[in-house]
C-alpha positions as CSV (number, residue, x, y, z in Angstrom):
1,M,21.5,12.7,-71.0
2,D,21.5,14.9,-74.1
3,R,19.1,17.8,-74.8
4,F,17.0,15.7,-77.1
5,A,16.6,12.9,-74.6
6,F,15.7,15.4,-72.0
7,F,13.0,17.1,-74.2
8,F,11.8,13.8,-75.6
9,G,11.1,12.4,-72.1
10,F,8.7,15.3,-71.4
11,Y,7.2,15.2,-74.9
12,G,6.8,11.5,-74.8
13,L,5.1,11.8,-71.4
14,I,2.4,14.1,-72.7
15,L,1.8,12.0,-75.8
16,G,1.7,8.9,-73.6
17,L,-0.9,10.6,-71.4
18,A,-3.0,11.1,-74.6
19,V,-2.8,7.4,-75.3
20,A,-3.6,6.7,-71.7
21,E,-6.8,8.8,-72.0
22,L,-7.9,6.9,-75.1
23,L,-7.3,3.6,-73.3
24,N,-9.1,4.9,-70.2
25,G,-12.1,5.8,-72.4
26,L,-12.1,2.4,-74.0
27,G,-11.5,0.7,-70.6
28,A,-14.6,2.5,-69.2
29,L,-16.7,1.0,-71.9
30,A,-15.2,-2.4,-71.3
31,R,-15.7,-2.1,-67.5
32,A,-19.3,-1.2,-68.1
33,G,-19.7,-4.2,-70.4
34,E,-20.6,-1.8,-73.2
35,L,-18.0,-2.4,-75.9
36,R,-20.7,-3.4,-78.3
37,R,-21.9,0.3,-78.1
38,L,-18.5,1.5,-79.4
39,G,-19.8,1.9,-83.0
40,A,-17.7,2.4,-86.1
41,Q,-17.5,6.2,-85.9
42,T,-16.2,6.4,-82.3
43,G,-13.9,3.3,-82.9
44,L,-12.4,4.8,-86.0
45,L,-11.9,8.2,-84.4
46,A,-10.2,6.5,-81.4
47,L,-8.0,4.5,-83.8
48,F,-7.2,7.7,-85.7
49,V,-6.2,9.7,-82.6
50,L,-3.9,6.8,-81.6
51,L,-2.4,6.7,-85.1
52,V,-1.7,10.5,-85.2
53,V,-0.1,10.4,-81.7
54,C,2.1,7.5,-82.7
55,A,3.0,9.2,-86.1
56,T,3.9,12.4,-84.3
57,W,6.1,10.5,-81.9
58,I,7.8,8.9,-84.9
59,D,8.2,12.3,-86.7
60,A,9.7,13.8,-83.6
61,W,12.7,11.5,-84.0
62,D,13.3,13.1,-87.4
63,S,12.2,16.7,-86.9
64,L,12.9,17.6,-83.3
65,R,16.5,16.3,-82.6
66,T,17.9,19.9,-82.7
67,V,15.1,21.6,-80.9
68,P,16.5,24.2,-78.5
69,L,15.4,23.9,-74.9
70,S,13.6,27.2,-74.7
71,F,10.1,28.4,-75.0
72,A,10.9,29.6,-78.5
73,G,11.9,26.1,-79.5
74,L,9.4,24.1,-77.5
75,W,6.1,26.0,-77.9
76,A,5.0,24.2,-81.0
77,P,5.8,20.6,-80.0
78,I,4.3,21.1,-76.5
79,L,1.2,22.6,-78.0
80,I,0.9,19.7,-80.4
81,A,1.0,17.2,-77.5
82,I,-1.5,19.3,-75.5
83,L,-3.9,19.4,-78.5
84,Y,-3.6,15.6,-78.9
85,Y,-4.2,15.1,-75.2
86,L,-7.4,17.3,-75.3
87,A,-8.6,15.4,-78.4
88,A,-8.0,12.1,-76.7
89,T,-9.9,13.1,-73.6
90,V,-12.9,14.1,-75.6
91,T,-13.0,11.1,-77.9
92,F,-14.9,9.0,-75.4
93,P,-17.5,10.3,-72.9
94,K,-16.3,10.7,-69.4
95,D,-19.1,8.4,-68.2
96,P,-20.5,6.1,-71.0
97,A,-23.7,5.6,-69.0
98,D,-24.6,9.2,-69.7
99,W,-25.0,8.4,-73.4
100,K,-27.4,5.7,-74.6
101,Q,-25.8,5.8,-78.0
102,L,-22.1,6.7,-78.6
103,D,-23.1,7.8,-82.1
104,A,-24.9,10.7,-80.4
105,Y,-21.8,11.6,-78.4
106,F,-19.6,11.3,-81.5
107,A,-21.9,13.7,-83.4
108,K,-21.7,16.2,-80.6
109,R,-17.9,16.1,-80.1
110,K,-16.6,15.1,-83.6
111,R,-16.0,18.6,-84.9
112,F,-14.2,19.7,-81.8
113,V,-11.9,16.7,-81.8
114,A,-11.3,17.0,-85.6
115,V,-10.4,20.8,-85.3
116,L,-8.0,20.0,-82.5
117,L,-6.3,17.3,-84.6
118,L,-6.2,19.6,-87.7
119,A,-4.6,22.4,-85.7
120,A,-2.1,19.9,-84.4
121,E,-1.4,18.7,-87.9
122,F,-0.5,22.3,-89.0
123,L,1.8,22.6,-86.0
124,V,3.4,19.2,-86.9
125,N,4.1,20.6,-90.4
126,F,5.7,23.6,-88.7
127,T,8.0,21.5,-86.6
128,Y,8.7,19.2,-89.6
129,R,9.6,22.1,-91.9
130,G,13.4,21.4,-91.6
131,V,12.9,17.9,-92.8
132,L,10.5,19.1,-95.6
133,M,13.0,21.8,-96.8
134,A,15.8,19.2,-96.7
135,T,13.7,17.0,-98.9
136,L,12.9,19.8,-101.3
137,H,16.6,20.6,-101.8
138,A,17.9,17.0,-101.8
139,D,15.0,15.4,-103.8
140,P,12.6,17.9,-105.3
141,D,10.6,15.1,-107.1
142,K,9.9,13.4,-103.8
143,F,8.9,16.7,-102.3
144,W,6.5,17.7,-105.1
145,H,5.2,14.3,-106.0
146,W,4.9,12.8,-102.4
147,S,5.2,15.3,-99.6
148,V,3.0,18.1,-101.0
149,P,0.2,15.8,-102.3
150,Y,0.3,13.7,-99.1
151,N,0.0,16.7,-96.8
152,L,-2.7,18.2,-99.0
153,A,-4.7,14.9,-98.9
154,I,-4.4,14.9,-95.1
155,K,-5.8,18.4,-94.8
156,L,-8.6,17.7,-97.3
157,A,-9.6,14.6,-95.4
158,F,-9.6,16.6,-92.2
159,L,-11.9,19.2,-93.7
160,F,-14.1,16.4,-95.1
161,L,-14.4,15.0,-91.6
162,I,-15.1,18.3,-90.0
163,F,-18.0,19.1,-92.4
164,A,-19.2,15.6,-93.0
165,K,-22.9,15.0,-92.1
166,G,-24.2,11.5,-91.5
167,R,-22.7,8.2,-90.5
168,P,-21.5,7.1,-93.9
169,A,-19.6,10.3,-94.6
170,N,-18.0,10.3,-91.2
171,I,-16.9,6.7,-91.6
172,A,-15.5,7.4,-95.1
173,A,-13.5,10.4,-93.8
174,L,-12.2,8.4,-90.8
175,V,-11.2,5.4,-93.0
176,A,-9.4,7.7,-95.4
177,L,-7.6,9.5,-92.5
178,N,-6.7,6.2,-90.8
179,L,-5.2,4.9,-94.1
180,L,-3.4,8.1,-94.8
181,F,-1.5,7.7,-91.5
182,L,-1.3,3.9,-91.3
183,V,0.1,3.1,-94.7
184,P,3.1,5.5,-94.8
185,Y,4.0,5.0,-91.2
186,W,3.8,1.2,-91.3
187,F,7.5,1.1,-92.4
188,H,8.4,4.8,-92.2
């Protein structure tokens, strides 16, 4: 087993636990026969958390192959996984029966989840910096016309979600974020 496989096993485990938390929240709604209460906002947020976890797992293949097995090398990737895990645990209520409407739960927890995801996004950029710098040197047009605008659009969509008020604005921000991650990572 090489160093990357050793690290990736641990990293993948934490990211997998985040996905398991999302599925556990969805499963709790299904067990209670309350999937109809899911709502667009919570459903889109759960889909988005799933997409960013998967995108980060994909990015790790490109950006973390040379990560040293030390705290200096692992702090950012492990913190990313922890932030995703925390976001996933808060996406759904622990006990759906405590909330008559999931939109009320979403309104109470949305900003916390979005801030965790935005912090993780900045850390992803930090861990991906080698790939970004290689792109800048090898293909500056791609860097300036794709990488920079794409990453700026992600940050702006996160800010829009964090400060959005009302159901339509939240749904618009979440649809934009889902598309920003789904489209480019569909074929990677």
